[in-house]
MARTI-331871 format. One record per atom (N, C-alpha, C): x, y, z. Coordinates in steps of 0.05 Angstrom, whole numbers, padded with zeros to 5 digits, always signed. Each point is the difference from the previous one (the first is absolute). Layout:
// MARTI-331871
XYZ ...
This chain:
// MARTI-331871
+01772+01252+01721 -00024+00016-00001 -00019-00011-00021 -00013-00022+00007 -00016-00015-00019 -00023+00016-00011 -00011+00019+00015 -00023+00015-00009 +00007+00021-00021 +00025+00006-00003 +00008+00022-00018 +00012-00010-00026 -00007+00014-00022 +00012-00007-00025 +00030+00005-00002 +00010+00015+00020 +00028+00008-00001 +00019-00019+00014 -00010-00021+00011 +00017-00019+00015 +00022-00010-00018 +00025+00000+00011 +00022-00011-00015 +00016+00020-00016 -00010+00024-00002 +00014+00021-00016 +00024+00011+00016 +00019+00012-00014 +00022+00012+00013 -00010+00023+00018 +00016+00007+00021 -00008+00020+00019 -00005+00027-00014 +00015+00006-00021 -00002+00026-00013 -00020+00001-00022 -00015-00021-00003 -00018-00002-00023 -00028+00010+00003 -00007+00013+00022 -00028+00007+00004 -00007+00027-00011 -00025+00002-00009 -00013+00026-00005 -00019+00006+00022 +00005+00021+00015 -00016+00006+00024 -00018+00025-00006 -00026-00003+00005 -00019+00022-00003 -00005+00011+00028 +00005+00026+00004 -00005+00013+00025 -00025+00018-00004 -00022-00006+00014 -00025+00015-00003 -00002+00020+00022 +00006+00025-00006 -00001+00021+00020 +00024+00019-00002 -00005+00025-00006 +00021+00019-00005 +00006+00019+00023 -00009-00008+00024 +00006+00017+00024 +00028-00005+00010 +00005+00009+00024 +00027-00002+00011 +00009-00029+00002 -00017-00017+00011 +00008-00028+00005 +00002-00015-00027 -00019+00005-00018 +00002-00013-00026 +00025+00007-00015 +00007+00026+00000 +00024+00009-00013 +00025-00012+00013 +00000+00000+00026 +00023-00012+00015 +00004-00029-00007 -00023-00015-00001 +00002-00029-00006 +00008-00004-00029 -00009+00017-00018 +00009-00002-00028 +00031+00003-00001 +00010+00019+00015 +00029+00003+00001 +00014-00024+00012 -00012-00012+00021 +00012-00024+00012 +00000-00023-00020 -00022-00003-00015 -00001-00022-00020 +00020+00005-00022 +00004+00025-00008 +00020+00006-00020 +00028-00008+00009 +00006+00006+00026 +00026-00006+00011 +00004-00030+00004 -00023-00015+00000 +00002-00029+00002 +00001-00012-00028 +00005+00017-00020 +00004-00009-00028 -00025-00011-00014 -00022+00013+00007 -00025-00008-00014 -00008+00022-00020 -00016-00008-00020 -00012+00018-00019 -00025+00011+00013 -00001+00026+00005 -00021+00012+00017 -00018+00018-00017 -00026-00005+00003 -00020+00018-00011 -00017+00011+00023 -00002+00026+00001 -00014+00013+00023 -00026+00014-00011 -00022-00008+00011 -00026+00012-00007 -00007+00021+00020 -00006+00024-00010 -00011+00022+00016 -00025+00011-00014 -00020+00008+00016 -00025+00009-00012 +00002+00025-00016 +00016+00020+00009 +00000+00026-00013 +00025+00003-00017 -00005+00013-00023 +00022+00004-00019 +00022+00018+00010 -00007+00019+00019 +00020+00018+00011 +00022-00016+00015 -00009-00019+00016 +00019-00017+00015 +00017-00017-00019 -00013-00011-00020 +00014-00016-00020 +00022+00016-00014 -00007+00024-00008 +00019+00017-00014 +00023+00007+00018 -00006+00006+00026 +00021+00007+00019 +00019-00023+00004 -00010-00024+00003 +00017-00023+00004 +00017-00005-00024 -00011+00003-00023 +00016-00003-00025 +00023+00021-00001 -00005+00023+00013 +00021+00021+00000 +00020-00004+00023 -00005-00021+00016 +00020-00006+00021 -00006+00008+00028 -00025+00007+00006 -00008+00007+00027 -00030-00003+00004 -00008-00003+00025 -00029+00000+00006 -00004+00021+00021 +00000+00026-00008 +00001+00022+00020 -00025+00001+00018 -00022-00011-00009 -00024+00001+00017 +00003-00019+00024 +00012-00023-00004 +00001-00020+00021 +00028-00005+00011 +00020+00003-00016 +00028-00004+00009 +00018+00023-00009 -00006+00023+00010 +00016+00024-00009 +00029-00003+00006 +00017+00008-00019 +00029+00001+00005 +00014-00027-00003 -00014-00021-00007 +00012-00026-00004 +00001-00007-00030 +00023-00004-00010 +00004-00006-00028 -00011-00028-00007 -00014-00002-00022 -00010-00026-00009 +00018-00010-00022 +00012-00023+00005 +00019-00011-00019 -00013-00007-00027 +00014+00003-00022 -00012-00008-00026 -00006-00030+00000 -00020-00007-00015 -00006-00028-00003 -00028-00008+00008 -00014+00018+00015 -00028-00006+00008 -00018+00011-00022 -00016-00018-00011 -00019+00008-00021 -00026+00008+00013 -00005+00026+00003 -00024+00010+00012 -00022+00004-00020 -00025-00007+00007 -00022+00002-00018 -00026+00005+00016 -00019+00013-00013 -00027+00004+00012 -00020-00020-00011 +00010-00019-00016 -00016-00022-00012 +00005-00026+00016 -00019-00008+00015 +00004-00024+00017 +00004-00025-00016 -00012-00001-00024 +00003-00023-00017 +00029-00002-00010 +00012+00023-00007 +00028+00000-00008 +00018-00009+00022 -00006+00009+00025 +00017-00008+00023 -00001-00030+00005 -00023-00012-00005 -00004-00028+00007 +00006-00020-00023 +00004+00010-00024 +00006-00017-00023 +00025-00017+00005 -00003-00026-00002 +00022-00020+00003 +00014+00002+00028 -00014+00011+00020 +00012+00002+00026 +00004-00028+00012 +00022-00003+00015 +00005-00025+00015 -00007+00002+00029 -00005+00025+00009 -00006+00005+00028 -00012+00028+00002 -00019+00003+00018 -00013+00026+00004 +00002+00009+00029 +00009+00024+00004 +00000+00012+00027 -00023+00020+00001 -00020-00006+00017 -00023+00017+00003 +00005+00020+00023 +00003+00025-00008 +00009+00020+00020 -00022+00022+00004 -00024-00006-00008 -00023+00018+00005 -00006+00000+00030 -00009+00023+00011 -00009+00000+00028 -00021-00022+00005 -00001-00009+00025 -00018-00023+00006 -00029+00005-00008 -00009+00025+00005 -00028+00006-00006 -00006+00003-00030 +00021+00001-00016 -00003+00003-00029 +00008-00026-00015 +00007-00021+00015 +00010-00024-00013 -00021-00013-00018 -00024-00002+00011 -00022-00014-00015 -00005+00014-00027 -00001+00027+00001 -00005+00015-00025 +00023-00004-00019 +00025+00000+00010 +00023-00004-00018 +00000-00027-00013 -00007-00021+00016 -00001-00027-00011 -00022-00003-00021 -00022+00015+00004 -00021+00000-00020 +00010+00010-00027 +00017+00021+00001 +00012+00011-00025 +00020-00019-00011 +00016-00013+00017 +00022-00017-00009 -00010-00027-00010 -00022-00010+00010 -00009-00027-00005 +00000-00009-00029 -00011+00017-00018 +00000-00009-00029 +00028-00003-00012 +00020+00012+00012 +00027-00001-00011 +00019-00018+00015 -00009-00012+00022 +00017-00015+00018 +00008-00026-00013 +00026-00005-00005 +00008-00027-00010 -00007-00022+00020 -00007-00023-00010 -00009-00022+00017 +00024-00013+00014 -00004-00006+00026 +00018-00017+00015 +00025+00014+00010 +00002+00027-00002 +00024+00013+00010 -00006+00011+00028 +00020+00001+00017 -00004+00009+00028 -00007+00030+00001 -00018+00007+00018 -00006+00027+00007 +00009+00005+00028 +00017+00020+00003 +00012+00006+00027 -00013+00025+00011 -00013-00002+00023 -00013+00022+00013 +00021+00017+00015 +00001+00026-00007 +00020+00017+00012 -00012+00023+00017 -00026+00000+00002 -00014+00019+00018 -00007-00014+00026 -00007+00016+00020 -00006-00012+00026 -00027+00011+00010 -00018-00017+00006 -00026+00009+00010 -00021-00022-00001 -00024+00007+00009 -00023-00017+00000 -00022+00016-00015 -00015-00013-00018 -00021+00014-00014 -00021+00009+00019 -00006+00026-00001 -00017+00012+00020 -00029-00010-00002 -00010-00003-00024 -00029-00008-00003 -00005-00029+00006 +00019-00017-00005 -00005-00029+00003 +00015-00013+00023 +00021+00013+00009 +00018-00013+00020 +00018-00021-00011 +00002+00000-00027 +00017-00021-00013 +00029+00008+00000 +00017-00020+00005 +00029+00004-00005 +00005+00003-00030 +00022+00011-00007 +00005+00006-00028 +00002-00026-00017 +00011-00021+00012 +00002-00025-00014 -00027-00011-00007 -00020+00004+00018 -00027-00009-00005 -00013+00015-00024 +00008+00026-00003 -00010+00016-00022 +00010-00012-00026 +00026-00007-00001 +00012-00012-00024 -00013-00026-00006 -00005-00017+00020 -00013-00026-00004 -00028+00004-00012 -00013+00021+00008 -00027+00006-00010 +00001+00010-00029 +00019+00018-00005 +00001+00014-00026 +00015-00017-00021 +00021-00014+00008 +00017-00015-00019 +00004-00028+00010 -00021-00016+00000 +00002-00028+00011 +00022-00015-00015 +00015-00016+00015 +00021-00016-00011 +00027+00014-00002 +00001+00026+00006 +00025+00015-00002 +00018-00006+00024 +00025-00007-00004 +00018-00004+00023 +00004+00027+00014 -00004+00000+00027 +00000+00025+00015 +00024+00001+00019 +00013+00023+00002 +00021+00004+00019 -00003+00028+00011 +00016+00006+00021 -00001+00027+00012 +00029+00008+00007 +00006+00025-00005 +00027+00011+00008 -00005+00020+00022 +00013-00004+00022 -00005+00018+00023 +00025+00001+00018 +00001+00019+00018 +00022+00002+00018 +00007+00029+00005 +00020+00005+00018 +00007+00027+00007 +00015+00014-00023 -00014+00016-00015 +00012+00012-00024 -00014+00026-00007 +00016+00021-00003 -00010+00026-00010 +00006+00002-00030 -00018+00011-00015 +00004+00002-00029 +00025+00015-00007 +00006+00022+00015 +00023+00016-00007 +00026-00016+00005 +00001-00017+00020 +00023-00016+00005 +00005-00020-00022 -00022-00014-00008 +00002-00020-00021 +00007+00013-00026 -00012+00023-00006 +00006+00014-00025 +00029+00009-00001 +00012+00008+00022 +00028+00008+00001 +00019-00023+00000 -00011-00024+00003 +00018-00023+00001 +00013-00005+00027 -00013+00011+00021 +00011-00005+00027 -00007-00028+00010 +00017-00011+00018 -00005-00028+00009 -00027-00003+00012 -00015-00020-00009 -00027-00005+00009 -00005-00030+00000 -00015-00010+00020 -00008-00028+00001 -00030-00002+00002 -00011-00017-00017 -00029-00004+00000 -00006-00030-00001 -00026-00007+00000 -00009-00027-00001 -00018-00003-00025 +00004-00022-00014 -00018-00007-00022 -00014-00026+00009 -00027+00001+00001 -00015-00022+00011 -00020-00011-00021 -00003-00026+00000 -00020-00013-00017 -00008-00026+00014 -00024-00010-00006 -00008-00025+00013 +00018-00023-00009 +00010+00001-00025 +00018-00021-00010 +00029+00009+00007 +00013-00016+00016 +00027+00007+00009 +00019+00004-00023 -00003-00017-00021 +00018+00002-00023 -00004+00026-00015 -00025+00009-00003 -00005+00025-00013 +00012+00023+00016 -00004+00000+00026 +00011+00022+00017 +00031+00000-00003 +00012-00023+00000 +00030-00002-00001 +00010+00011-00027 -00014-00008-00022 +00009+00009-00026 -00003+00030-00003 -00023+00011+00008 -00004+00029-00002 +00020+00015+00017 +00005-00010+00024 +00020+00014+00017 +00028+00000-00013 +00007-00022-00013 +00026-00002-00013 +00001+00019-00024 -00021+00001-00015 +00000+00017-00024 -00002+00030+00007 -00012+00007+00021 -00003+00028+00007 +00024+00011+00015 +00016-00017+00012 +00023+00009+00016 +00021+00012-00018 +00012+00022+00009 +00022+00013-00014 +00021+00008+00021 +00020+00016-00008 +00022+00006+00018 -00009+00012+00027 -00019+00019-00001 -00009+00013+00024 -00029-00006+00007 -00012-00020-00012 -00027-00009+00007 +00001-00030+00006 -00002-00007+00025 +00000-00028+00008 -00028-00009+00006 -00008-00021-00014 -00028-00010+00002 +00001-00028+00014 -00013-00002+00022 -00004-00026+00013 -00027-00011-00009 -00002-00026+00000 -00025-00013-00009 -00016-00011+00024 -00026-00003-00004 -00018-00010+00021 -00024-00013-00014 -00010-00022+00012 -00025-00011-00011 -00024+00007+00018 +00004+00020+00017 -00022+00010+00017 -00011+00026-00013 -00015-00003-00022 -00010+00023-00014 -00019+00017+00018 -00018-00013+00014 -00019+00014+00017 +00014+00016+00022 +00020-00013+00012 +00015+00014+00022 +00014+00025-00010 +00012-00002-00024 +00013+00023-00011 -00020+00022-00007 -00023-00007-00010 -00020+00020-00007 -00011+00014+00025 -00006-00016+00021 -00010+00011+00025 +00019+00020+00012 +00026-00008+00002 +00020+00017+00012 +00002+00027-00015 +00000-00001-00027 +00002+00024-00016 -00024+00018+00003 -00023-00012+00002 -00025+00016+00001 -00003+00014+00028 +00004-00015+00021 -00006+00011+00027 +00021+00019+00010 +00025-00003-00009 +00021+00018+00010 -00007+00029-00007 -00014+00005-00021 -00007+00027-00008 -00019+00013+00020 -00017-00016+00012 -00019+00011+00021 +00016+00008+00024 +00019-00016+00008 +00016+00006+00024 +00019+00023-00005 +00008+00004-00025 +00017+00023-00007 -00015+00026+00003 -00026+00000-00006 -00017+00023+00004 -00002+00006+00030 -00003-00021+00016 -00002+00003+00029 +00026+00011+00011 +00023-00010-00009 +00026+00009+00010 +00004+00029-00008 -00007+00008-00024 +00003+00027-00009 -00018+00019+00016 -00025-00009+00005 -00018+00017+00015 +00009+00005+00029 +00011-00021+00012 +00011+00003+00027 +00023+00020+00000 +00017-00003-00020 +00023+00018-00002 -00009+00028-00005 -00018+00003-00019 -00010+00027-00007 -00014+00014+00023 -00013-00015+00017 -00014+00011+00023 +00019+00006+00023 +00025-00006-00003 +00020+00006+00020 -00002-00017+00025 -00008-00025-00003 -00004-00017+00023 +00025-00015+00008 +00022+00004-00014 +00026-00011+00009 +00008-00026-00014 +00026-00005+00001 +00012-00023-00013 -00009-00026+00014 -00004+00002+00027 -00009-00024+00014 -00027-00009-00009 -00018+00019-00004 -00027-00007-00010 +00001-00012-00028 +00018+00011-00017 +00003-00010-00027 +00010-00029+00001 +00020-00005+00016 +00011-00027+00002 -00021-00020+00010 -00016+00008+00020 -00021-00017+00010 -00021-00005-00022 -00007+00020-00015 -00020-00002-00022 +00009-00020-00021 +00026+00001-00008 +00010-00018-00020 +00001-00028+00011 +00010-00003+00024 +00003-00027+00012 -00027-00014+00003 -00019+00014+00012 -00027-00011+00004 -00014-00004-00027 +00006+00018-00019 -00012-00004-00027 +00009-00026-00012 +00025-00007+00005 +00010-00026-00011 -00015-00023+00012 -00008+00002+00025 -00016-00021+00013 -00026-00003-00015 -00013+00022-00007 -00025-00001-00015 +00004-00012-00028 +00022+00007-00012 +00007-00011-00027 +00002-00030+00002 +00012-00010+00021 +00003-00029+00004 -00027-00013+00005 -00017+00013+00015 -00027-00011+00005 -00016-00004-00026 -00001+00022-00015 -00015-00001-00025 +00013-00019-00020 +00027+00001-00002 +00014-00018-00017 -00006-00029+00006 -00001-00007+00026 -00005-00028+00008 -00028-00008-00009 -00019+00018+00000 -00027-00007-00008 -00002-00006-00029 +00019+00010-00016 +00000-00005-00029 +00018-00024-00006 +00014-00011+00020 +00017-00022-00005 +00029+00007-00005 +00007+00026+00004 +00028+00008-00004 +00018-00013+00021 +00024-00006-00009 +00019-00012+00018 +00014+00021+00017 +00005-00005+00026 +00013+00019+00018 +00027+00009-00010 +00015-00019-00011 +00027+00007-00009 +00000+00020-00024 -00022-00002-00016 -00003+00019-00022 -00004+00028+00011 -00018+00003+00019 -00006+00026+00012 +00024+00011+00015 +00018-00017+00010 +00024+00009+00013 +00022+00008-00019 -00005-00005-00026 +00021+00005-00020 -00002+00027-00014 +00013+00001-00024 +00002+00026-00014 -00028+00011-00007 -00018-00017-00009 -00026+00011-00009 -00019+00006+00023 +00007-00007+00024 -00017+00007+00023 +00014+00020+00018 +00015-00010+00019 +00014+00017+00019 +00019+00019-00013 +00015-00009-00020 +00019+00017-00014 -00013+00024-00013 -00021-00005-00015 -00015+00021-00013 -00013+00018+00020 -00010-00011+00022 -00013+00016+00020 +00019+00020+00012 +00024-00009+00007 +00020+00018+00013 +00008+00022-00019 +00004-00006-00026 +00008+00021-00019 -00023+00020-00003 -00024-00010-00004 -00022+00018-00007 -00008+00017+00024 +00005-00009+00024 -00008+00015+00024 +00021+00019+00010 +00022+00004-00016 +00022+00015+00011 +00010+00022-00019 -00013+00004-00022 +00011+00019-00019 -00022+00015-00015 +00005+00026-00005 -00019+00016-00015 +00001-00007-00030 +00019-00017-00008 -00001-00010-00027 -00024-00018-00004 -00010-00011+00022 -00024-00017-00002 -00025+00018-00003 -00015-00004-00020 -00024+00016-00005 -00020-00003+00023 -00002-00024+00012 -00019-00005+00021 +00009+00014+00026 +00026-00001+00006 +00010+00014+00024 -00003+00030-00004 +00006+00010-00024 -00003+00029-00005 -00029+00008+00002 -00018-00017-00009 -00029+00007+00003 -00008+00001+00029 +00009-00019+00016 -00006+00000+00028 +00013+00024+00014 +00024+00007-00008 +00014+00023+00011 -00016+00026-00004 -00009+00004-00025 -00017+00023-00006 -00026-00001+00016 -00011-00023+00003 -00025-00003+00015 +00005+00008+00029 +00021-00010+00012 +00007+00007+00027 +00006+00029+00005 +00011+00013-00021 +00007+00028+00002 -00024+00018-00007 -00022-00011-00008 -00023+00015-00007 +00003+00015-00026 +00017-00010-00018 +00004+00013-00025 -00020-00010-00021 -00005+00015-00021 -00018-00009-00021 +00010-00026-00013 -00019-00018-00005 +00007-00026-00011 -00005-00001-00031 -00015+00019-00009 -00006+00001-00029 +00026+00005-00016 +00003-00015-00021 +00024+00003-00016 +00024-00016+00008 -00002-00014+00023 +00023-00017+00008 +00001-00025-00019 +00024-00011-00004 +00002-00024-00017 -00017-00023+00011 -00009-00017-00018 -00016-00023+00008 +00012-00016+00023 -00016-00004+00020 +00008-00017+00023 -00019-00024+00001 +00010-00024-00007 -00017-00023-00002 -00012-00008+00027 +00013+00009+00022 -00011-00008+00026 -00027+00013+00006 -00007+00021-00014 -00025+00014+00005 -00024-00018-00007 -00002-00010-00024 -00022-00018-00006 +00003-00027+00014 +00025-00009+00005 +00004-00026+00012 -00009+00000+00029 +00002+00023+00014 -00007+00001+00029 -00029-00009+00005 -00018+00011-00016 -00029-00006+00005 -00006-00029-00005 +00011-00011-00022 -00006-00028-00006 +00014-00018+00019 +00024+00007+00009 +00014-00017+00020 -00015+00000+00027 -00011+00023+00007 -00016+00001+00025 -00025-00017-00003 -00012+00000-00023 -00024-00016-00005 +00007-00030+00001 +00023-00007-00012 +00008-00028+00000 +00005-00009+00029 +00014+00016+00016 +00006-00007+00028 -00026-00004+00015 -00020+00017-00004 -00025-00003+00014 -00015-00025-00008 -00001-00005-00026 -00014-00024-00010 +00013-00026+00009 +00026+00001+00004 +00015-00024+00008 +00004-00002+00030 -00010+00020+00015 +00002+00000+00029 +00029+00004+00009 +00015+00016-00014 +00028+00004+00006 +00003+00027+00015 +00015+00000+00022 +00005+00024+00015 +00021+00017-00015 -00008+00022-00011 +00018+00017-00016 -00006+00030+00006 +00007+00008+00025 -00008+00027+00008 +00014+00023-00015 +00025-00005-00009 +00014+00021-00014 -00012+00004-00028 -00005-00022-00014 -00013+00002-00026 -00027+00013+00002 -00015-00008+00021 -00027+00012+00004 +00002+00030+00005 +00020+00008+00016 +00004+00028+00006 +00008+00016-00024 +00018-00011-00017 +00008+00014-00024 -00024+00004-00019 -00016-00020-00003 -00024+00002-00016 -00018+00022+00010 -00004+00001+00027 -00017+00020+00012 +00011+00028-00003 +00026+00003+00003 +00013+00026-00004 -00004+00010-00028 +00004-00018-00020 -00002+00008-00028 -00029+00007-00007 -00019-00013+00014 -00028+00006-00003 -00009+00026+00013 +00018+00010+00018 -00007+00024+00015 -00017-00005+00024 -00002-00026+00008 -00017-00007+00023 +00013+00007+00026 +00027-00003+00002 +00014+00007+00024 +00026+00015-00008 +00011+00014+00020 +00025+00014-00005 +00024-00019+00007 +00024+00008-00008 +00023-00017+00006 +00004-00002+00030 -00003+00022+00015 +00005-00002+00029 -00022-00017+00013 -00025+00002-00009 -00021-00018+00010 +00007-00029-00005 +00010-00005-00024 +00007-00028-00006 +00023-00010+00018 +00020+00016+00004 +00022-00008+00017 -00009-00004+00029 -00017+00018+00009 -00011-00003+00028 -00015-00027+00002 -00016-00006-00020 -00015-00025+00001 +00019-00024-00001 +00021+00001-00016 +00019-00022-00001 +00015-00003+00026 +00007+00022+00013 +00015-00001+00025 -00017-00009+00024 -00026+00001-00002 -00017-00008+00022 -00014-00026-00005 +00009-00015-00020 -00012-00027-00004 +00008-00018+00023 -00015-00021+00004 +00006-00019+00022 +00029-00011-00003 +00014-00002+00022 +00027-00010-00001 +00000-00031-00005 +00022-00009-00014 +00003-00028-00006 +00030-00005-00002 +00007-00026-00002 +00028-00006-00004 +00009+00008-00028 +00025+00007-00003 +00010+00009-00026 -00001-00022-00021 +00003-00025+00008 +00001-00022-00019 -00028-00010-00007 -00021+00012+00010 -00027-00009-00006 -00008+00012-00027 +00005-00015-00022 -00006+00011-00026 -00025-00014-00012 
């Protein structure tokens, strides 16, 4: 890992700064602790910090004990001091603001690992592009794959992908992050891993909406399968490799997210399909991602009817049943025409 000051150190020698005290940030802090790292967790509010210090994060991970050893703080400078690696776990739409706060304290040359999934709504930028803009010269990686925060926090078996443009960096990060029940595979297809993680959230909303509207398991299966076709189309336009999208960070994450109410995006779509109030539901990254993904598909001339329909449903332009009717009456084509 030539770009990092930590190259050559023992596996247990890292100080990891986790920026984000939500469910996923807390779960990853626990995972890093179990991988024998010195962990500092930054959370914005003092209440969360105090709760984590007391051994629980009841707001985001109720009922899950937090093992001693995580140094929680609301001072981002303290979290970043002498860090060897940073896990950025802020939601996609808040990443730029968080990096603005972190920038004066960020040690030079250490890898920053993106742990959120999404596309910036205002600019259409992938999260790695935001880091390149805000922190030029910083080695960038992404951690993604089929994983629920509660499973990782409890230490249940989970497999994810750690991707970076430099194969050596991805391999070292994957090795250092892996622990008994967290298996990390490496990839040098950073863009492919980012695209898979971002778009699967949109299809999870679609799958939830179809389920909530009572349209049947067959419709849900069709929605997920054809959604994957759209993911491959858009991924290809960004240069993502097909095998990446077929792997954990693409198809694997899509299948998990589209099949469980543990997924915030599926749960959001479910409530949407059932006509329930959406206010107060946990953050669903697929909501802001849908509109920008639809815009990207249009600008690039990519046929993405499910993404377009989800965006329109969220805008209130069409109903779920109108969207499904439109999808079912599209011109027929061969299944392999992607």
